[in-house]
C-alpha positions as CSV (number, residue, x, y, z in Angstrom):
1,M,-70.6,-33.6,-17.9
2,C,-69.1,-30.2,-16.9
3,F,-66.0,-31.0,-19.0
4,D,-68.2,-30.7,-22.1
5,D,-70.0,-27.5,-20.9
6,P,-68.3,-24.2,-22.0
7,S,-70.1,-22.4,-19.2
8,S,-68.2,-24.5,-16.8
9,L,-64.7,-23.8,-15.5
10,K,-63.8,-27.4,-15.9
11,Y,-64.3,-27.2,-19.7
12,F,-61.2,-25.0,-19.9
13,E,-59.1,-27.5,-17.9
14,V,-59.4,-30.1,-20.7
15,R,-56.4,-31.2,-22.8
16,R,-56.6,-32.1,-26.5
17,I,-55.2,-35.6,-25.7
18,K,-57.4,-36.6,-22.8
19,N,-55.4,-39.6,-21.5
20,D,-51.9,-38.2,-21.3
21,G,-50.6,-40.3,-18.5
22,N,-51.7,-38.7,-15.2
23,R,-49.5,-40.0,-12.4
24,H,-50.9,-42.2,-9.7
25,N,-51.8,-40.1,-6.6
26,D,-51.0,-36.9,-8.5
27,V,-52.9,-34.3,-6.5
28,R,-52.0,-31.3,-8.6
29,S,-54.5,-29.2,-10.5
30,P,-54.4,-29.1,-14.3
31,F,-52.8,-25.7,-14.3
32,Q,-50.1,-26.8,-11.8
33,R,-49.3,-29.5,-14.2
34,D,-49.2,-27.0,-17.1
35,R,-46.7,-24.9,-15.1
36,A,-44.6,-27.9,-14.2
37,R,-44.4,-29.0,-17.8
38,I,-43.2,-25.5,-18.9
39,V,-40.6,-25.2,-16.1
40,H,-39.1,-28.6,-17.0
41,S,-39.2,-28.0,-20.7
42,S,-36.0,-27.6,-22.8
43,A,-37.5,-24.5,-24.4
44,F,-37.8,-22.8,-21.0
45,R,-34.2,-23.7,-20.1
46,R,-32.9,-22.3,-23.4
47,L,-34.3,-18.8,-22.5
48,Q,-31.3,-18.4,-20.2
49,G,-29.2,-18.1,-23.4
50,K,-31.5,-15.8,-25.4
51,T,-31.2,-12.0,-25.7
52,Q,-33.6,-9.7,-23.9
53,V,-32.3,-6.2,-24.6
54,M,-28.6,-6.7,-24.4
55,G,-26.7,-9.8,-25.7
56,V,-26.3,-12.8,-23.4
57,G,-22.5,-12.7,-23.6
58,E,-22.1,-9.1,-22.7
59,G,-22.1,-9.6,-18.9
60,D,-23.7,-11.4,-16.0
61,Y,-25.8,-8.7,-14.5
62,H,-28.5,-7.9,-17.0
63,R,-31.6,-9.8,-17.7
64,T,-32.1,-12.7,-20.2
65,R,-35.4,-14.0,-21.6
66,L,-35.4,-16.5,-18.7
67,T,-35.1,-13.9,-15.8
68,H,-37.5,-11.7,-17.6
69,S,-40.1,-14.5,-17.7
70,I,-39.6,-15.2,-14.0
71,E,-40.1,-11.5,-13.1
72,C,-43.1,-11.4,-15.4
73,A,-44.7,-14.3,-13.5
74,Q,-44.1,-12.6,-10.2
75,I,-45.7,-9.4,-11.5
76,G,-48.6,-11.3,-13.0
77,Q,-49.3,-12.9,-9.6
78,G,-49.1,-9.4,-8.0
79,I,-51.7,-8.1,-10.5
80,L,-54.0,-11.1,-9.7
81,D,-53.7,-10.5,-6.0
82,V,-54.7,-6.8,-6.5
83,L,-57.7,-7.8,-8.5
84,V,-58.8,-10.4,-5.9
85,R,-58.3,-7.9,-3.1
86,K,-60.3,-5.2,-4.9
87,K,-63.1,-7.9,-5.2
88,M,-64.1,-6.4,-8.6
89,E,-67.8,-5.9,-8.0
90,L,-68.2,-5.2,-11.8
91,M,-67.7,-9.0,-12.4
92,G,-70.5,-10.1,-10.0
93,E,-70.8,-13.9,-10.2
94,D,-68.2,-13.9,-13.0
95,F,-65.6,-13.3,-10.3
96,V,-65.0,-17.0,-10.2
97,W,-63.5,-16.8,-13.7
98,L,-60.5,-14.9,-12.5
99,P,-57.5,-17.3,-13.2
100,D,-55.7,-18.9,-10.3
101,R,-52.1,-18.1,-9.5
102,D,-50.8,-21.3,-11.1
103,L,-52.4,-20.5,-14.5
104,V,-51.0,-16.9,-14.4
105,E,-47.6,-18.2,-13.6
106,A,-47.7,-20.8,-16.3
107,A,-48.8,-18.2,-18.9
108,C,-46.0,-15.8,-17.9
109,F,-43.4,-18.5,-17.9
110,A,-44.5,-19.6,-21.4
111,H,-45.0,-16.2,-23.0
112,D,-41.5,-15.9,-24.5
113,L,-40.7,-19.5,-25.3
114,G,-40.9,-18.9,-29.0
115,H,-38.5,-16.0,-29.2
116,P,-35.5,-17.0,-31.5
117,P,-31.8,-16.2,-30.9
118,F,-30.8,-12.5,-31.0
119,G,-34.2,-11.1,-30.1
120,H,-36.2,-9.2,-32.6
121,G,-33.3,-9.1,-35.0
122,G,-33.4,-12.9,-35.2
123,E,-37.2,-12.8,-35.5
124,R,-37.0,-10.5,-38.5
125,A,-34.3,-12.6,-40.1
126,L,-36.4,-15.8,-39.8
127,H,-39.5,-14.1,-41.0
128,A,-37.8,-12.7,-44.1
129,Q,-36.8,-16.3,-45.1
130,M,-40.2,-17.7,-44.2
131,V,-42.5,-15.0,-45.6
132,A,-43.8,-17.1,-48.5
133,A,-43.8,-20.3,-46.3
134,G,-46.0,-19.3,-43.5
135,G,-44.0,-16.5,-41.8
136,F,-42.3,-16.4,-38.4
137,E,-43.2,-14.4,-35.3
138,G,-42.1,-15.1,-31.7
139,N,-45.6,-15.3,-30.1
140,G,-46.8,-17.6,-32.9
141,Q,-43.8,-19.8,-32.2
142,T,-44.7,-20.0,-28.5
143,L,-48.1,-21.5,-29.4
144,R,-46.3,-23.9,-31.7
145,I,-43.9,-25.0,-29.0
146,I,-46.4,-25.7,-26.2
147,S,-49.0,-27.3,-28.6
148,K,-46.7,-29.4,-30.9
149,L,-42.9,-29.1,-30.6
150,E,-41.9,-29.6,-27.0
151,K,-41.3,-33.2,-26.0
152,Y,-43.5,-34.4,-23.3
153,G,-46.0,-37.1,-24.2
154,E,-47.2,-38.1,-27.7
155,R,-45.3,-36.8,-30.7
156,N,-46.6,-33.5,-32.1
157,S,-48.6,-32.7,-29.0
158,G,-46.1,-30.4,-27.2
159,I,-46.8,-30.3,-23.5
160,N,-50.5,-31.1,-24.3
161,P,-51.6,-27.9,-22.6
162,T,-55.0,-27.2,-21.2
163,R,-57.5,-25.2,-23.3
164,R,-57.2,-22.3,-20.9
165,L,-53.4,-22.2,-21.0
166,I,-53.5,-21.9,-24.8
167,L,-56.0,-19.0,-24.6
168,S,-53.8,-17.3,-21.9
169,I,-50.8,-17.1,-24.3
170,L,-52.8,-16.3,-27.5
171,K,-51.9,-12.6,-27.7
172,Y,-52.7,-12.3,-31.3
173,P,-55.6,-14.6,-32.3
174,I,-55.3,-13.9,-36.1
175,I,-54.0,-16.5,-38.5
176,Y,-51.0,-15.6,-40.7
177,N,-53.0,-16.0,-43.9
178,D,-55.2,-13.0,-43.0
179,F,-52.2,-10.7,-43.4
180,P,-50.6,-9.3,-46.6
181,L,-47.1,-10.6,-47.2
182,D,-44.5,-8.3,-45.7
183,N,-40.8,-9.2,-45.9
184,V,-39.7,-6.8,-43.2
185,H,-42.3,-6.8,-40.4
186,P,-43.4,-10.1,-38.9
187,P,-47.2,-9.9,-38.5
188,K,-48.5,-10.4,-35.0
189,C,-50.3,-13.7,-35.5
190,Y,-50.4,-17.5,-35.1
191,F,-49.2,-19.7,-37.9
192,N,-51.4,-21.5,-40.4
193,E,-50.1,-24.8,-39.1
194,E,-51.7,-24.2,-35.7
195,K,-55.2,-23.5,-37.0
196,D,-56.4,-26.8,-35.6
197,V,-55.1,-25.9,-32.1
198,V,-56.7,-22.4,-32.1
199,D,-60.0,-23.8,-33.5
200,W,-60.0,-26.3,-30.7
201,A,-59.2,-23.7,-28.0
202,L,-62.0,-21.4,-29.2
203,A,-64.6,-24.2,-29.7
204,G,-66.4,-23.4,-26.5
205,F,-67.3,-19.9,-27.5
206,D,-70.4,-18.8,-29.5
207,K,-69.6,-18.6,-33.2
208,E,-70.5,-14.9,-33.4
209,E,-68.2,-14.2,-30.4
210,V,-65.4,-16.0,-32.1
211,K,-65.9,-13.9,-35.2
212,R,-65.6,-10.7,-33.1
213,F,-62.7,-12.1,-31.1
214,V,-60.5,-12.5,-34.2
215,E,-61.2,-9.0,-35.6
216,K,-58.4,-6.6,-36.4
217,D,-58.4,-3.0,-35.2
218,E,-57.9,0.1,-37.4
219,Q,-54.1,-0.5,-37.6
220,G,-54.7,-4.1,-38.8
221,K,-53.6,-5.7,-35.5
222,A,-55.4,-8.1,-33.2
223,K,-58.2,-6.3,-31.3
224,H,-58.9,-8.7,-28.5
225,K,-57.3,-11.2,-26.1
226,T,-58.8,-13.3,-23.2
227,L,-59.1,-12.1,-19.6
228,D,-56.1,-14.4,-18.6
229,C,-54.0,-13.2,-21.5
230,S,-54.6,-9.5,-20.6
231,I,-53.1,-10.2,-17.2
232,M,-50.0,-11.8,-18.7
233,D,-49.7,-9.0,-21.2
234,C,-49.8,-6.3,-18.5
235,A,-47.2,-8.2,-16.5
236,D,-45.0,-8.5,-19.5
237,D,-45.2,-4.7,-20.3
238,I,-44.4,-3.8,-16.7
239,A,-41.4,-6.2,-16.5
240,Y,-40.1,-5.0,-19.9
241,G,-40.8,-1.3,-19.4
242,I,-39.3,-0.9,-15.9
243,H,-36.7,-3.6,-15.3
244,D,-34.8,-2.9,-18.5
245,I,-34.3,0.7,-17.3
246,E,-32.6,-0.8,-14.2
247,D,-30.2,-2.8,-16.5
248,I,-29.1,0.1,-18.7
249,I,-28.5,2.4,-15.7
250,A,-26.6,-0.3,-13.7
251,R,-24.4,-1.0,-16.7
252,N,-23.8,2.7,-17.5
253,L,-25.0,2.3,-21.0
254,V,-26.4,5.8,-21.3
255,Q,-25.5,9.2,-19.8
256,R,-27.5,10.4,-16.8
257,N,-28.7,13.5,-18.7
258,E,-30.2,11.2,-21.3
259,I,-32.2,9.3,-18.7
260,S,-33.2,12.6,-17.0
261,Q,-34.6,14.0,-20.3
262,A,-36.4,10.7,-21.0
263,L,-38.0,10.6,-17.6
264,Y,-39.1,14.2,-17.9
265,N,-40.7,13.4,-21.3
266,A,-42.4,10.3,-19.7
267,F,-43.8,12.2,-16.7
268,K,-45.0,15.0,-19.1
269,E,-47.7,12.5,-20.1
270,V,-49.2,12.5,-16.6
271,N,-48.9,16.2,-15.9
272,Y,-45.4,15.8,-14.4
273,S,-46.3,13.8,-11.3
274,L,-48.3,10.8,-9.9
275,E,-50.0,10.9,-6.5
276,V,-49.3,7.6,-4.7
277,G,-50.9,7.8,-1.2
278,A,-49.3,10.8,0.5
279,E,-46.3,10.7,-1.8
280,K,-45.9,12.7,-5.0
281,I,-43.8,10.9,-7.6
282,T,-42.0,13.0,-10.2
283,A,-39.3,12.6,-12.8
284,D,-36.8,14.3,-10.5
285,S,-37.6,11.9,-7.5
286,I,-37.3,8.9,-9.8
287,E,-34.1,10.0,-11.3
288,S,-32.6,10.8,-7.9
289,G,-33.5,7.4,-6.6
290,L,-32.1,5.6,-9.7
291,Y,-28.7,7.3,-9.3
292,K,-28.2,7.6,-5.6
293,D,-26.8,4.1,-4.9
294,S,-27.7,0.5,-5.8
295,Y,-30.0,0.1,-2.8
296,S,-31.9,3.3,-3.7
297,R,-32.1,2.2,-7.3
298,K,-33.7,-1.2,-6.3
299,Q,-36.2,0.6,-4.1
300,T,-37.1,3.0,-6.9
301,I,-37.6,0.3,-9.4
302,S,-39.7,-1.6,-6.9
303,K,-41.8,1.6,-6.3
304,L,-42.4,2.0,-10.1
305,V,-43.5,-1.7,-10.4
306,N,-45.8,-1.3,-7.4
307,I,-47.4,1.8,-8.9
308,M,-48.2,-0.1,-12.0
309,I,-49.4,-3.3,-10.3
310,T,-51.7,-1.6,-7.8
311,S,-53.4,0.4,-10.6
312,A,-54.7,-2.8,-12.3
313,R,-58.4,-3.0,-12.8
314,I,-61.1,-5.0,-14.7
315,E,-62.8,-3.4,-17.7
316,P,-65.8,-4.8,-19.6
317,V,-65.4,-5.6,-23.3
318,K,-68.5,-4.8,-25.4
319,G,-70.0,-7.5,-27.6
320,F,-69.1,-10.6,-25.6
321,Q,-71.0,-12.8,-23.1
322,H,-68.5,-15.4,-22.1
323,P,-66.6,-14.3,-19.0
324,L,-63.2,-15.1,-20.5
325,L,-64.0,-12.7,-23.4
326,K,-66.2,-10.0,-21.8
327,Y,-63.6,-8.7,-19.4
328,K,-60.0,-7.6,-19.7
329,V,-57.4,-6.3,-17.2
330,K,-56.0,-2.8,-17.7
331,L,-53.7,-0.5,-15.8
332,G,-54.9,2.9,-14.7
333,D,-55.0,5.6,-17.4
334,C,-52.1,7.6,-16.1
335,E,-50.1,4.5,-15.4
336,T,-50.7,3.2,-18.9
337,K,-49.5,6.5,-20.4
338,L,-46.4,6.6,-18.2
339,L,-45.5,2.9,-18.9
340,K,-45.8,3.4,-22.6
341,K,-43.2,6.1,-22.4
342,L,-41.0,4.2,-20.0
343,K,-41.0,1.2,-22.5
344,K,-39.5,3.5,-25.1
345,I,-36.5,4.5,-23.0
346,S,-34.4,1.4,-23.4
347,F,-35.4,1.2,-27.1
348,E,-34.6,4.8,-28.0
349,L,-31.5,5.2,-25.7
350,V,-29.9,1.8,-26.2
351,V,-31.4,-0.4,-28.9
352,E,-31.4,2.2,-31.6
353,K,-27.8,3.3,-31.0
354,A,-25.3,2.3,-33.7
355,K,-23.2,0.0,-31.4
356,V,-26.3,-2.1,-30.6
357,Q,-27.7,-1.9,-34.1
358,Q,-24.4,-3.3,-35.4
359,L,-24.7,-6.3,-33.1
360,E,-28.4,-6.8,-34.0
361,R,-27.5,-6.8,-37.7
362,R,-24.7,-9.4,-36.9
363,G,-27.3,-11.5,-35.2
364,Q,-29.7,-11.2,-38.1
365,K,-26.9,-12.3,-40.5
366,I,-26.0,-15.3,-38.3
367,V,-29.7,-16.5,-38.2
368,Q,-30.2,-15.8,-41.9
369,D,-27.1,-17.6,-43.1
370,V,-27.5,-20.6,-40.8
371,Y,-31.1,-21.0,-41.8
372,C,-30.4,-20.8,-45.6
373,T,-27.5,-23.3,-45.3
374,L,-29.4,-25.8,-43.2
375,L,-32.3,-25.6,-45.6
376,S,-30.1,-26.6,-48.5
377,D,-29.7,-30.1,-47.1
378,P,-31.4,-30.4,-43.7
379,E,-31.2,-34.2,-43.4
380,K,-27.4,-34.1,-43.6
381,L,-26.7,-30.8,-41.8
382,I,-29.2,-31.0,-38.9
383,P,-28.3,-33.6,-36.2
384,S,-30.4,-36.7,-36.8
385,S,-31.9,-36.6,-33.3
386,S,-33.3,-33.1,-33.8
387,W,-34.4,-33.7,-37.4
388,A,-36.1,-37.0,-36.6
389,N,-37.9,-35.6,-33.6
390,G,-39.3,-32.5,-35.4
391,E,-42.9,-32.1,-36.4
392,I,-43.6,-34.2,-39.5
393,D,-46.9,-32.7,-40.6
394,C,-45.4,-29.5,-41.9
395,S,-43.1,-28.2,-44.6
396,V,-39.3,-28.7,-44.7
397,S,-38.8,-25.0,-44.4
398,R,-41.0,-24.9,-41.2
399,R,-39.0,-27.7,-39.7
400,V,-35.7,-26.0,-40.3
401,C,-37.2,-22.7,-39.0
402,D,-38.3,-24.6,-35.8
403,Y,-34.7,-25.9,-35.4
404,V,-33.1,-22.5,-35.8
405,A,-35.7,-20.6,-33.7
406,G,-34.9,-23.0,-30.8
407,M,-31.2,-22.1,-30.8
408,T,-29.7,-20.0,-28.0
409,D,-27.6,-17.0,-29.1
410,G,-24.4,-19.0,-28.2
411,Y,-25.4,-22.1,-30.1
412,A,-26.4,-20.1,-33.2
413,E,-23.0,-18.5,-33.2
414,K,-21.3,-21.9,-32.7
415,V,-23.1,-23.4,-35.7
416,Y,-22.3,-20.3,-37.8
417,R,-18.6,-20.6,-37.0
418,R,-18.6,-24.3,-37.8
419,L,-20.3,-23.6,-41.2
420,F,-18.5,-20.5,-42.4
421,L,-15.3,-19.7,-40.5
422,P,-12.0,-21.5,-41.2
423,G,-10.3,-23.0,-38.1
424,F,-13.5,-23.5,-36.1
425,G,-15.2,-26.7,-35.2
426,S,-14.3,-30.4,-35.2
427,S,-16.0,-33.7,-35.7
428,S,-16.1,-34.3,-31.9
429,D,-18.0,-31.1,-31.1
430,E,-21.3,-31.5,-29.3
431,L,-24.2,-30.5,-31.5
């Protein structure tokens, strides 16, 4: 049976729970069903209320985790189209292992599901509380949501994703226990509780290949990801690095001279210009386009995205034989250098500023205090519907962490006010 043969595409379409209620006359592919289950999940809807760079309540224009995920999916499909159009002779017969559009979209939609309220501040706050109890990290929580927490079929099976969807969102295939305890920095990993899921997902690969696949690099970070995951990761970097610049300019969060200097520093990495067809792209031309008017700004952002997408290429990865491991997608060398600098612009010019850092610390305190209080008596303080439906095969601290991590920014604030601020909350509030 090809479903039992790791050299077959069909092997990676299998789900852990084989009979999960396929509908009569359902003509969709396994990856179309993966995508549908994500789109209709409560975790996906809650992304509309979670911080991307700026807080959700600060206005209606800027991106949330939900709009970022949608843009990431569109960019991911664009990268795939470029790879297909280039035909990628390097892959030879392995070309059939390029993912289809449905899988790429599903992976991009899913990639941020695990991020807690208040962005990376909330992530650090939860990890500080969980460091001795298995840690917390947004990508690890994403795997946990799709494989165990999201309500779809059987309890503790999540959306019962295909093997290939799991591999496509596994950015950091290293278990938490392989990292030293660190109270400040959440390690890029998956949680100990999901070892069974990852072992199942990797079961089709040669044991020696799996050993290499989970190696760390010189900095102690995950060294490898699958072909599919590399597409999603490139799309995520482009969406984050470029679209966030549009937000901070449109909302006048920084001075033009600051953007000008940042763009100059970014283009310095590529000898001050990029040749795109007959056009020469420079820091000055990008700055001019971003500040001329809203139409010009949109065209300039689109141009930058297009430059990144069209540079995508396949590269071989030494030491692997299976097509999902022996190739990865990368952007061009110049484009990679430029994007790395562009990604730093919103961080250095906005996120690190005192007024944003104060709000981030506020978010951290909300998450920390809510978690600690709920942990003191979870069966009484967490709504029975949420507590009863949580995963039962894990520690109490992990169950409380799951509940807090699933909150939107607004809901976390609401719970904080009810718990700690006089005059807020009533017995008739919806929880």
